[in-house]
SEVODO-849224 format. One record per atom (N, C-alpha, C): residue number from 1; residue in three letters; chain; x negated, y negated, z. Coordinates in steps of 0.02 Angstrom, whole numbers, plus 50000, padded with zeros to 5 digits. Layout:
N
 resi resn chain    c1    c2    c3
  NUM  ALA     A     X     Y     Z
...
REM end
This chain:
117
 resi resn chain    c1    c2    c3
    1  MET     A 50235 50138 50747
    1  MET     A 50167 50126 50725
    1  MET     A 50121 50173 50763
    2  ILE     A 50075 50204 50727
    2  ILE     A 50025 50248 50757
    2  ILE     A 49956 50220 50741
    3  ASN     A 49913 50213 50791
    3  ASN     A 49845 50188 50783
    3  ASN     A 49795 50242 50802
    4  ARG     A 49747 50255 50759
    4  ARG     A 49693 50301 50772
    4  ARG     A 49629 50271 50744
    5  ASP     A 49585 50246 50786
    5  ASP     A 49522 50216 50764
    5  ASP     A 49532 50171 50703
    6  ASN     A 49517 50196 50643
    6  ASN     A 49521 50154 50584
    6  ASN     A 49583 50168 50541
    7  ILE     A 49630 50209 50566
    7  ILE     A 49690 50225 50527
    7  ILE     A 49752 50204 50567
    8  THR     A 49796 50168 50533
    8  THR     A 49860 50148 50563
    8  THR     A 49916 50171 50517
    9  VAL     A 49968 50200 50546
    9  VAL     A 50026 50221 50507
    9  VAL     A 50086 50181 50531
   10  ILE     A 50121 50150 50484
   10  ILE     A 50181 50113 50499
   10  ILE     A 50238 50148 50464
   11  GLY     A 50290 50167 50501
   11  GLY     A 50345 50203 50472
   11  GLY     A 50411 50165 50475
   12  ALA     A 50456 50184 50429
   12  ALA     A 50524 50157 50429
   12  ALA     A 50571 50217 50432
   13  GLU     A 50622 50211 50476
   13  GLU     A 50669 50267 50485
   13  GLU     A 50740 50242 50477
   14  ASP     A 50784 50288 50455
   14  ASP     A 50855 50275 50460
   14  ASP     A 50879 50310 50523
   15  GLU     A 50941 50325 50530
   15  GLU     A 50966 50357 50591
   15  GLU     A 50941 50428 50599
   16  GLU     A 50919 50460 50545
   16  GLU     A 50903 50531 50547
   16  GLU     A 50832 50550 50531
   17  ARG     A 50797 50509 50490
   17  ARG     A 50733 50532 50465
   17  ARG     A 50688 50474 50444
   18  LEU     A 50625 50493 50430
   18  LEU     A 50577 50446 50403
   18  LEU     A 50596 50431 50331
   19  ILE     A 50601 50367 50314
   19  ILE     A 50620 50348 50245
   19  ILE     A 50564 50312 50209
   20  GLY     A 50512 50293 50244
   20  GLY     A 50456 50260 50213
   20  GLY     A 50397 50255 50261
   21  TYR     A 50339 50245 50233
   21  TYR     A 50279 50239 50275
   21  TYR     A 50227 50197 50239
   22  THR     A 50182 50171 50277
   22  THR     A 50122 50139 50250
   22  THR     A 50063 50165 50291
   23  LEU     A 50015 50192 50257
   23  LEU     A 49953 50215 50287
   23  LEU     A 49901 50161 50274
   24  VAL     A 49871 50135 50327
   24  VAL     A 49821 50082 50322
   24  VAL     A 49754 50110 50346
   25  ILE     A 49705 50106 50302
   25  ILE     A 49638 50132 50318
   25  ILE     A 49591 50073 50321
   26  LYS     A 49569 50059 50381
   26  LYS     A 49523 50002 50393
   26  LYS     A 49452 50026 50380
   27  GLU     A 49415 49986 50343
   27  GLU     A 49345 50003 50328
   27  GLU     A 49303 50003 50391
   28  THR     A 49254 50048 50394
   28  THR     A 49211 50053 50454
   28  THR     A 49140 50030 50440
   29  VAL     A 49121 50024 50377
   29  VAL     A 49054 50000 50359
   29  VAL     A 49049 49926 50376
   30  ARG     A 48995 49906 50408
   30  ARG     A 48988 49838 50433
   30  ARG     A 49003 49785 50380
   31  LYS     A 48981 49794 50319
   31  LYS     A 48990 49744 50267
   31  LYS     A 49062 49741 50241
   32  LYS     A 49103 49792 50258
   32  LYS     A 49172 49794 50232
   32  LYS     A 49224 49796 50287
   33  LYS     A 49205 49780 50349
   33  LYS     A 49253 49783 50405
   33  LYS     A 49310 49733 50398
   34  HIS     A 49305 49687 50353
   34  HIS     A 49359 49639 50340
   34  HIS     A 49410 49665 50289
   35  CYS     A 49401 49727 50266
   35  CYS     A 49443 49757 50214
   35  CYS     A 49483 49816 50240
   36  ALA     A 49540 49828 50209
   36  ALA     A 49580 49887 50223
   36  ALA     A 49613 49910 50158
   37  SER     A 49624 49975 50152
   37  SER     A 49660 50004 50096
   37  SER     A 49726 50029 50121
   38  ILE     A 49778 50025 50078
   38  ILE     A 49843 50049 50098
   38  ILE     A 49872 50098 50047
   39  VAL     A 49914 50142 50073
   39  VAL     A 49954 50187 50033
   39  VAL     A 50026 50178 50057
   40  VAL     A 50072 50168 50010
   40  VAL     A 50142 50156 50028
   40  VAL     A 50185 50210 49996
   41  GLY     A 50232 50236 50034
   41  GLY     A 50280 50284 50008
   41  GLY     A 50349 50269 50034
   42  VAL     A 50398 50270 49989
   42  VAL     A 50468 50260 50008
   42  VAL     A 50509 50316 49977
   43  HIS     A 50551 50348 50018
   43  HIS     A 50594 50402 49994
   43  HIS     A 50635 50378 49935
   44  LYS     A 50642 50420 49885
   44  LYS     A 50676 50399 49823
   44  LYS     A 50746 50373 49834
   45  ASP     A 50782 50397 49885
   45  ASP     A 50850 50374 49898
   45  ASP     A 50852 50303 49927
   46  TYR     A 50794 50277 49948
   46  TYR     A 50792 50211 49981
   46  TYR     A 50753 50160 49941
   47  ARG     A 50732 50178 49881
   47  ARG     A 50695 50130 49839
   47  ARG     A 50742 50076 49815
   48  GLY     A 50716 50015 49810
   48  GLY     A 50756 49959 49788
   48  GLY     A 50801 49929 49842
   49  MET     A 50791 49951 49904
   49  MET     A 50833 49928 49960
   49  MET     A 50795 49885 50010
   50  GLY     A 50734 49865 49993
   50  GLY     A 50695 49821 50036
   50  GLY     A 50649 49856 50085
   51  VAL     A 50649 49923 50085
   51  VAL     A 50607 49960 50133
   51  VAL     A 50533 49947 50119
   52  GLY     A 50513 49951 50056
   52  GLY     A 50443 49938 50039
   52  GLY     A 50421 49868 50059
   53  GLY     A 50463 49819 50046
   53  GLY     A 50447 49750 50065
   53  GLY     A 50439 49742 50140
   54  GLN     A 50482 49774 50178
   54  GLN     A 50477 49770 50251
   54  GLN     A 50412 49804 50276
   55  LEU     A 50395 49860 50246
   55  LEU     A 50333 49894 50265
   55  LEU     A 50273 49850 50249
   56  LEU     A 50273 49819 50191
   56  LEU     A 50217 49776 50172
   56  LEU     A 50213 49715 50218
   57  GLN     A 50269 49687 50237
   57  GLN     A 50268 49630 50284
   57  GLN     A 50238 49652 50351
   58  ALA     A 50253 49713 50373
   58  ALA     A 50224 49739 50435
   58  ALA     A 50149 49747 50428
   59  VAL     A 50126 49769 50370
   59  VAL     A 50054 49776 50358
   59  VAL     A 50020 49708 50359
   60  LEU     A 50051 49658 50329
   60  LEU     A 50022 49591 50328
   60  LEU     A 50016 49563 50399
   61  ALA     A 50067 49574 50440
   61  ALA     A 50065 49552 50510
   61  ALA     A 50009 49588 50548
   62  TRP     A 50004 49653 50537
   62  TRP     A 49951 49693 50568
   62  TRP     A 49883 49666 50547
   63  ALA     A 49874 49654 50482
   63  ALA     A 49809 49630 50456
   63  ALA     A 49790 49563 50487
   64  ASN     A 49839 49521 50498
   64  ASN     A 49826 49456 50528
   64  ASN     A 49796 49464 50598
   65  HIS     A 49821 49511 50637
   65  HIS     A 49796 49523 50705
   65  HIS     A 49729 49561 50706
   66  GLN     A 49712 49592 50650
   66  GLN     A 49651 49632 50646
   66  GLN     A 49593 49596 50612
   67  ALA     A 49603 49534 50595
   67  ALA     A 49552 49495 50559
   67  ALA     A 49534 49526 50491
   68  ILE     A 49583 49556 50460
   68  ILE     A 49574 49584 50393
   68  ILE     A 49582 49526 50343
   69  MET     A 49535 49521 50297
   69  MET     A 49536 49468 50247
   69  MET     A 49552 49492 50177
   70  ARG     A 49554 49559 50168
   70  ARG     A 49567 49589 50102
   70  ARG     A 49603 49656 50111
   71  ILE     A 49656 49665 50072
   71  ILE     A 49692 49729 50071
   71  ILE     A 49691 49754 49999
   72  GLU     A 49677 49818 49991
   72  GLU     A 49673 49849 49925
   72  GLU     A 49723 49905 49919
   73  LEU     A 49743 49920 49857
   73  LEU     A 49787 49977 49843
   73  LEU     A 49781 49995 49770
   74  THR     A 49806 50054 49752
   74  THR     A 49813 50072 49682
   74  THR     A 49886 50089 49670
   75  VAL     A 49908 50079 49608
   75  VAL     A 49977 50095 49589
   75  VAL     A 49976 50121 49517
   76  VAL     A 50017 50171 49504
   76  VAL     A 50023 50197 49436
   76  VAL     A 50047 50140 49391
   77  SER     A 50015 50131 49335
   77  SER     A 50030 50074 49291
   77  SER     A 50102 50074 49267
   78  GLU     A 50134 50131 49262
   78  GLU     A 50203 50136 49239
   78  GLU     A 50255 50121 49294
   79  ASN     A 50233 50115 49356
   79  ASN     A 50279 50104 49412
   79  ASN     A 50295 50029 49416
   80  GLU     A 50340 50008 49372
   80  GLU     A 50355 49936 49366
   80  GLU     A 50385 49907 49429
   81  ALA     A 50427 49945 49464
   81  ALA     A 50459 49919 49525
   81  ALA     A 50407 49905 49579
   82  ALA     A 50362 49953 49590
   82  ALA     A 50310 49944 49641
   82  ALA     A 50263 49887 49621
   83  LEU     A 50245 49885 49557
   83  LEU     A 50201 49832 49533
   83  LEU     A 50231 49763 49544
   84  ALA     A 50296 49757 49530
   84  ALA     A 50330 49693 49541
   84  ALA     A 50331 49674 49615
   85  LEU     A 50343 49723 49658
   85  LEU     A 50343 49710 49730
   85  LEU     A 50274 49687 49754
   86  TYR     A 50223 49723 49734
   86  TYR     A 50155 49704 49755
   86  TYR     A 50137 49634 49731
   87  LYS     A 50154 49618 49669
   87  LYS     A 50140 49551 49643
   87  LYS     A 50180 49498 49682
   88  LYS     A 50242 49513 49699
   88  LYS     A 50284 49466 49738
   88  LYS     A 50252 49451 49806
   89  ILE     A 50221 49501 49836
   89  ILE     A 50190 49494 49902
   89  ILE     A 50122 49458 49896
   90  GLY     A 50095 49454 49835
   90  GLY     A 50033 49417 49826
   90  GLY     A 49974 49459 49803
   91  PHE     A 49984 49523 49788
   91  PHE     A 49930 49564 49762
   91  PHE     A 49919 49547 49689
   92  GLU     A 49856 49553 49667
   92  GLU     A 49838 49541 49598
   92  GLU     A 49804 49602 49569
   93  VAL     A 49816 49616 49505
   93  VAL     A 49781 49670 49471
   93  VAL     A 49709 49649 49461
   94  GLU     A 49663 49691 49485
   94  GLU     A 49592 49676 49479
   94  GLU     A 49556 49722 49429
   95  GLY     A 49590 49775 49411
   95  GLY     A 49558 49822 49363
   95  GLY     A 49604 49879 49348
   96  VAL     A 49583 49921 49301
   96  VAL     A 49621 49979 49280
   96  VAL     A 49577 50040 49286
   97  LYS     A 49603 50091 49320
   97  LYS     A 49570 50156 49323
   97  LYS     A 49605 50200 49270
   98  ARG     A 49573 50205 49212
   98  ARG     A 49604 50239 49155
   98  ARG     A 49606 50315 49165
   99  ARG     A 49664 50342 49149
   99  ARG     A 49676 50415 49152
   99  ARG     A 49653 50444 49219
  100  SER     A 49668 50410 49272
  100  SER     A 49644 50432 49338
  100  SER     A 49691 50481 49372
  101  LEU     A 49752 50487 49348
  101  LEU     A 49800 50534 49378
  101  LEU     A 49824 50583 49325
  102  LEU     A 49833 50645 49347
  102  LEU     A 49862 50697 49304
  102  LEU     A 49925 50722 49337
  103  MET     A 49983 50705 49308
  103  MET     A 50047 50724 49336
  103  MET     A 50089 50758 49282
  104  ASP     A 50113 50817 49296
  104  ASP     A 50155 50854 49248
  104  ASP     A 50122 50860 49180
  105  GLY     A 50057 50872 49180
  105  GLY     A 50021 50882 49118
  105  GLY     A 50004 50819 49078
  106  GLU     A 50019 50760 49106
  106  GLU     A 50004 50697 49071
  106  GLU     A 49959 50654 49114
  107  TYR     A 49915 50617 49080
  107  TYR     A 49870 50571 49114
  107  TYR     A 49902 50502 49120
  108  TYR     A 49888 50469 49176
  108  TYR     A 49914 50402 49189
  108  TYR     A 49858 50358 49214
  109  ASP     A 49863 50294 49196
  109  ASP     A 49817 50244 49222
  109  ASP     A 49843 50219 49290
  110  GLU     A 49796 50195 49329
  110  GLU     A 49813 50162 49392
  110  GLU     A 49786 50091 49390
  111  TYR     A 49824 50044 49417
  111  TYR     A 49799 49977 49427
  111  TYR     A 49767 49975 49496
  112  TYR     A 49710 49943 49498
  112  TYR     A 49675 49930 49561
  112  TYR     A 49695 49859 49580
  113  MET     A 49727 49850 49638
  113  MET     A 49754 49785 49658
  113  MET     A 49724 49763 49725
  114  GLY     A 49721 49698 49734
  114  GLY     A 49696 49671 49797
  114  GLY     A 49733 49608 49816
  115  LYS     A 49733 49594 49881
  115  LYS     A 49762 49533 49909
  115  LYS     A 49712 49504 49957
  116  LEU     A 49698 49440 49949
  116  LEU     A 49652 49405 49993
  116  LEU     A 49692 49360 50040
  117  PHE     A 49666 49351 50101
  117  PHE     A 49699 49308 50151
  117  PHE     A 49657 49246 50162
REM end
């Protein structure tokens, strides 16, 4: 775990390399100090093996100690595995950012998700 003011990075490693990470960005504006945004990445060879779930559990434990009451994230609407994991952990879809990503010449929607404590 790396802590820098309002940014925390939680990593997962195998014997040789980094296999996943979660970047947590804690809000600094007074009215939003109870909120944090996260970005999660898991190496393609380790998806479906519980790495993402372990990283999210670490984020939830961190949030509990930081008095965070809301965590936000976005996920590509077609990423069914990630969407299922986030819902399992308690995140809810709060909105859709239509055509917000351009990948390989195609536009994709993102779901805006949040979890309250």
